[in-house]
KETORVO-481782 format. One record per atom (N, C-alpha, C): residue in one letter; x, y, z. Coordinates in steps of 0.001 Angstrom, whole numbers, plus 524288, in hexadecimal, padded with zeros to 5 digits. Layout:
BEGIN
AXYZ
...
//
This chain:
BEGIN
M803357FB5780000
M800008000080000
M80362804E980000
Q80797804D980334
Q80B098096A80349
Q80D7680A557FDF3
R80EC1806097FB32
R811048068C7F5F6
R80D1D8091F7F24E
L80830807A17F28F
L8043380A047EF45
L8038680FC87F090
Q803A4811197F594
Q80338816947F710
Q807DF819A27F4F2
H80C92817377F527
H81143819C27F32A
H810C381AA17ED4A
I80EE7816AF7EA6B
I80E28817307E4C9
I80A3381B777E3AB
G805FD81BA17E6BD
G8020D81FB87E613
G8045D825197E6DB
R807B6825AF7EACA
R80A4182AB87EBB8
R80DD982C1E7E738
L81097828237E508
L813FF8292B7E09B
L810D682AFA7DBE2
S80C588287C7DB03
S8091482A0A7D697
S8072982F9B7D749
V80571830E57DC05
V803AF836347DD16
V8083483A017DC62
A80CD9838837DE35
A8116E83BE67DDA4
A812B883CB57D7E3
A8125E8389F7D4BF
A813748392A7CF25
A80F8883CCF7CC93
I80A9483C367CDF4
I8068C83F9C7CBC3
I8077D845437CD54
L808C58461F7D244
L809C984B717D417
L80E8F84DBF7D16D
S812A084A857D0A0
S8174C84C6A7CDFA
S8160984E197C872
L8131484ADF7C5AD
L811BF84C327C04B
L80E07850D27C013
S80A89851337C3EB
S80705855B37C3E2
S809FF85AB07C516
A80E4A85A487C7EC
A8118285EDF7C902
A813BC861177C3F0
I814C785D9B7C034
I816B985F6C7BB29
I812B4862F37B89B
T80DCD861577B8C5
T809CB864647B615
T80826869337B91E
T80878869127BE47
T806CF86D9E7C146
T80B2C871987C204
S810088700B7C0EE
S81462873AC7C18D
S8145E877EB7BD6B
T8121A876C67B907
T8119487AB37B4FC
T80BE687ABF7B34B
A80A0887F417B218
A8046E87FF67B126
A8024887C737ACE1
T8050787BE47A88B
T802CE879087A42D
T805E3874317A295
A80A10872FE7A53E
A80D5B86E9E7A3B0
A80A738697B7A450
K80AE58662A7A055
K8087D861047A0A0
K80CD785CEF7A0B0
P80BF2858857A345
P81014854977A38E
P810848516F79E82
F815518500C79D3B
F8168E84CB8798CB
F81A248487679AD8
T8193A8439C7995D
T81C9B83F5A79B04
T81FAA83D4C7965B
Y824C783D93796D8
Y8285F83B71792ED
Y829C6835EE7948C
V829A683242790E2
V82B4A82CE1791D8
V82F6682B8578DBF
N833F1829DC78F89
N838408288B78C17
N837B6822E378A36
A8380A8221978513
A8376681CE3782CA
A83C038194A78407
R840BB81B5378462
R845598180078527
R845CE815F478ABF
F845A88197778E9A
F84691817F579405
F841A1817E479759
G83D5D819FC79559
G83865819CC7981D
G837A381DDC79C5B
Q83B5D8217279CFC
Q83A978257D7A0F1
Q8364A8292F79F2D
S833B782B6B7A317
S82FB782F537A1EB
S83017833B07A5EB
C82E498383B7A452
C82DDE83CA27A7EC
C8296F8401C7A604
T82705842CE7A9B8
T8228F8461D7A88F
T823FE84BC27A9D9
F8229784F417A641
F823EB854C27A6F2
F820048581C7A3ED
P81FBE85D317A535
P81C39860AB7A25C
P81E7C861FD79CF9
D81BE386011798E3
D81E01860EE793A0
D81CFB8666D79191
E81A058697C7946F
E8196E86EF2792F2
E81E2087228794C3
I8210E870027987C
I825D58729A79A48
I82A808707679741
F82B1986B497974B
F82F44868C57944A
F82CEF8676978EFA
S82C7F86B6A78BBF
S8295F86B0E786F7
S82C89869FC78207
D831AC869F37827A
D834F28695C77DD8
D838188644A77E27
P835F985FEC77C23
P838E285B0277C5C
P83D4D85AFF77858
L841E08595A77A09
L8463A858AD77669
L845C68533677402
P8481C8525776F81
P847D484D1F76D2E
P84A498490D770CC
E847E38447C770F6
E84A0D8403B77420
E84F3383E82771A6
P8532683D4F774D1
P8582583B9D772A2
P857888366A76FA6
E85B328355C76C2A
E85AFC8309176907
E85AD782BA576C5C
N85D7B82BBF770DD
N85D928270377423
N858818263F7772C
G854EE82A1277701
G84FCC8298177969
G84FD38294277F55
D853C082B90781DD
D8542B82B0F7878E
D850D082EDE78AA6
G84E57832AD78816
G84B178366878AE9
G849CB83B1078789
Q8482083F3D78A1B
Q846CD843F378734
Q84780848B078AB8
Q8482184D2C78831
Q848D28521678AF6
Q844C6855FE78904
W842EE8594B78CA2
W83F3785D7878B6A
W841558629978D7B
L84046866C678A9F
L841D586BFC78C31
L83CF686F3478D5C
S83D9E8731D790A9
S83961876CF791AB
S83AD287C0178F2D
A8370287F4078E5F
A837E88845978BF0
A83B3E887E878F5D
D83B5B886E97948B
D83E3988A5979817
D8439D88853799B1
G8457F8843579721
G84ADB882757981A
G84B7C87DA879B7A
A8474587B1779D00
A847AB8763D7A003
A848298719B79C4A
E84A4086D5479E4F
E84ADC8688479B43
E84935863EA79E9A
L846FC8600179C0F
L8457C85B2579EA8
L84748856A279B42
T849CB852C479DA6
T84B7E84E1279AE0
T849878495379DD0
C8475C8459E79AF3
C845C78409179D1E
C848B383C7D799E9
S84C308398B79C76
S84F8E8360379980
S850DB8312079C9B
G8534882D6F799EB
G85514828A079C5D
G85A668272679A3B
I85D5E8245879D6A
I862738224F79BBD
I8632E81CF179E2C
N86632819B379B8B
N867A4814AF79DD1
N86B9B815AD7A22B
N86AF1813137A682
N86E5F813C37AB0C
N87338810547AA6A
V8767B811A57A69E
V87B1280E6E7A55C
V87F4580EAB7A993
D87F44812C27ACCE
D8832F813427B0F4
D8812F811557B63C
D87CA780EC37B642
D87A4080CD67BB1B
D879EB811197BF46
E8785C815BE7BDA2
E8779E81A137C142
E87336818D67C510
T8739E81B057C9A7
T86F7C81ABE7CD8A
T86DC5820527CEAF
P86955820F37D12F
P867D4826497D2A2
P86C1D829107D5BF
R86E668265E7D978
R87275828B87DCC4
R8775382A107D99D
S8791D8267F7D637
S87DE2827A17D335
S87CFA82C2B7CF6F
F8785582C807CD37
F8770D830DC7C9BB
F8775E836097CCA7
V874CE836567D12F
V874CA83B2B7D43D
V87A4B83C8E7D60C
D87D2E838B67D801
D88281839C67D9D1
D885EE83BF67D571
E88585839B47D0CA
E888A683B917CC61
E8871F841207CAD1
E8820F8422E7CAAD
E880478476D7C927
E881D084B8B7CD39
K8819884A297D236
K882E884DE97D659
K888B084F527D650
T88BF384BD87D446
T8918F84CE77D421
T8936184ECE7CECC
S88FBD84FCB7CB48
S8911F851A37C60A
S8940A856D37C656
T897EB857537C305
T89AEA85C2D7C2B1
T8999B85F2A7BDAF
E8956085DA67BB28
E893AA8605A7B663
E892A68661B7B79A
A894E9869827B477
A8943786F237B53F
A88E798709E7B4C2
G88C9C873CF7B867
G8873B875A67B83D
G88333871BB7BA13
Y884EC86D687BC81
Y8815E869437BE3A
Y881DC868927C422
K87D62868D67C6DF
K87D7F868227CC87
K8786E865857CE4A
V878F3861377D118
V8747A85E837D35D
V8735E860F87D8A7
T86E92862CC7D96F
T86D218653F7DE66
T86947861DF7E184
Y8670F85DE47DF0A
Y8635D85A697E1AF
Y863C38550B7DF32
S8639C850FE7E270
S8638784BA67E06A
S860B9848217E44D
K85E528441E7E229
K85BBB8403B7E568
K85B8D83B237E24E
T85C15836C97E510
T85BE1831B67E277
T8581F82E197E54D
G8563782A5B7E261
G85305826267E474
G855338210D7E260
K8525981CDC7E31D
K85428817B47E16F
K85542817897DB92
N851C3819D87D875
N8526C819917D2C5
N851D081EE37D017
W852BC823207D2E7
W85226828597D09F
W855FB82C2E7D311
A856DF8305C7D027
A85A328349E7D20E
A8580E839C57CFF5
V858BE83DDA7D315
V857148431E7D19B
V85BA1846D07D28E
L85C7784A4C7CED7
L8606E84E5F7CF5B
L85E0A853927CDDC
S85FF6857AE7D040
S85E8685CEE7CEB0
S86344860607CF8E
G8637B8648D7CC98
G867E08681E7CD2A
G867FC86C047C8C1
T86CB386D987C75E
T86D5B871597C31F
T8714386F327BF26
R87049870A47BA4F
R873C886F157B605
R873C3873787B209
D8784F875987B118
D878DE879D77AD46
D874F787E3E7AE2E
G8743B87FBB7B318
G870DE884237B466
G86B10882EA7B490
K8698F87E027B3AE
K8640F87C7A7B3ED
K86333878B17B875
I85E5F8787E7BA4F
I85CD6874B67BE50
I85B7A86F9C7BB8D
F85D2E86B397BDCF
F85BA7866307BB9F
F85956862B77BFD7
Y8562B85F0B7BE18
Y853F085B0D7C179
Y853F3856027BE56
E855F6851E07C0A8
E8566884CDF7BDF3
E85489848767C177
R8515B8450F7BF4A
R84FA88405A7C20D
R850F383BB67BEA8
R85347837B37C112
R854B2832E77BE55
R8523882E3E7C10A
L8502382AB87BDD9
L84E2B825B27BFB3
L851DA821787BDB6
F853A481E257C132
F85743819FA7BFD4
F85425814E87BF7C
G852F1813437BAAC
G84F8980ECE7B9D7
G8523B809927BA96
K84F2B805AF7BC0F
K85123800567BC8E
K852AF7FE237B743
D850DF800A27B316
D852177FEF07ADC6
D85740801297ABC7
G85A3D803CE7AF2D
G85F48805EA7AD96
G85EFF80B1D7AAB1
V85A9C80DD27AB3A
V859E9812DA7A8A5
V85947817217ACC3
I85BD881B847ABE2
I85B27820247AF26
I857A1823DD7AC23
R85344825407AE87
R84F82828D57AC20
R84FDC82E137AEE4
T84FE4832447ABD3
T850FF8376E7ADFC
T84D2483B827AC0A
V84BC583F0F7AF96
V84940843EC7AE02
V84CD08484C7AFF8
F84DF584BF47AC7A
F85198850357AD9D
F84EF98554D7AC02
I84EB7859017AFA5
I84C3785E0B7AEA0
I85026862537AFF0
E85082866217AC89
E8543386A6E7AD56
E8517986F847ABE1
Y8526B8739E7AF06
Y84FCF878A07AE0C
Y852F787D1A7B065
P8523A881D27AE34
P85502886637B042
P85340887A97B5D9
P856CB889787B930
P8556488AE97BE90
P8510188EF27BEDC
S85099892537BAF7
S84C7A8964A7BAFF
S84702893E67BA9B
L846AF88EE17B922
L841A588C387B894
L840A9888417BCEF
K843A3888C27C11D
K8433C8851E7C585
K83DA7884B47C7A2
T83AF5889047C840
T835A6888CB7CA7A
T831D18861E7C6C8
K832EB8863B7C1BD
K82F87883897BDF9
K8309F87DAA7BDE8
Y8359D87C2E7BDC4
Y83702876B77BCEC
Y8378E873747C1DD
D83905875C77C63A
D8398E872AD7CB03
D8349886F937CC4E
P82FEE871C97CBD9
P82B4186EB77CD01
P82A4686A4B7C910
L82C3586AC97C45E
L82B69866CE7C05D
L82F3F862477C0C4
V834018636D7C269
V8384185FA67C250
V836FD85AAA7C553
G8351585B347CA10
G83402856987CD46
G82FFC853057CACE
A82BC4855377C8E1
A827A3852097C682
A8298C84F627C184
I82C888522D7BE58
I82E9384FD97B98E
I8325D84B707BAEC
A835E884C747BE8D
A839B5848727C011
A8370C843A37C25B
K8331D844647C596
K8305583FF17C7E7
K82D3083CE17C3ED
S82C1D83F3F7BF71
S8292F83C7B7BB60
S82C92838B27B848
L831CC838FB7B8E9
L83556835787B60C
L8342382FD07B785
R8335482CA07B38D
R83225827127B45E
R8354B823C67B084
G835F481EE97B1ED
G8384F81B097AE73
G8352F816077AEC0
P8360E812A77AB04
P8331880DB77AB1F
P8347E80A517AFC4
//
């Protein structure tokens, strides 16, 4: 019974997260992208991320741009280096890449979240580490001047990331 209650709470949480996408902007409607190669999906307001770039030849994901300079990528990669959530976060936190700084990180059994700055923009990244050897990612980047617009959207979009 407790498991069913937990599942019910998760379903309600998912619905609330997705509804946050639509209520965060007056007219934005949710769009769900599903990748044919790796099966990852993510839901986001397509009235904001309205400019889809062509999918790469390898079919690993897709990127969308917004009119105000934000970017969203939903992609997958084979986990050829046997990365774990912890090893991914540890490597990113110690990166010496110019203009890159992780200011927040959290890991779970099969997921990792990072946030910070890269080349003067705010980024947020969520990765799911699948049992099938695939890492599925949603990556959002936006100018700091748009923080009040995008911060409320980021969590709901990131939580919408799914894999098979």
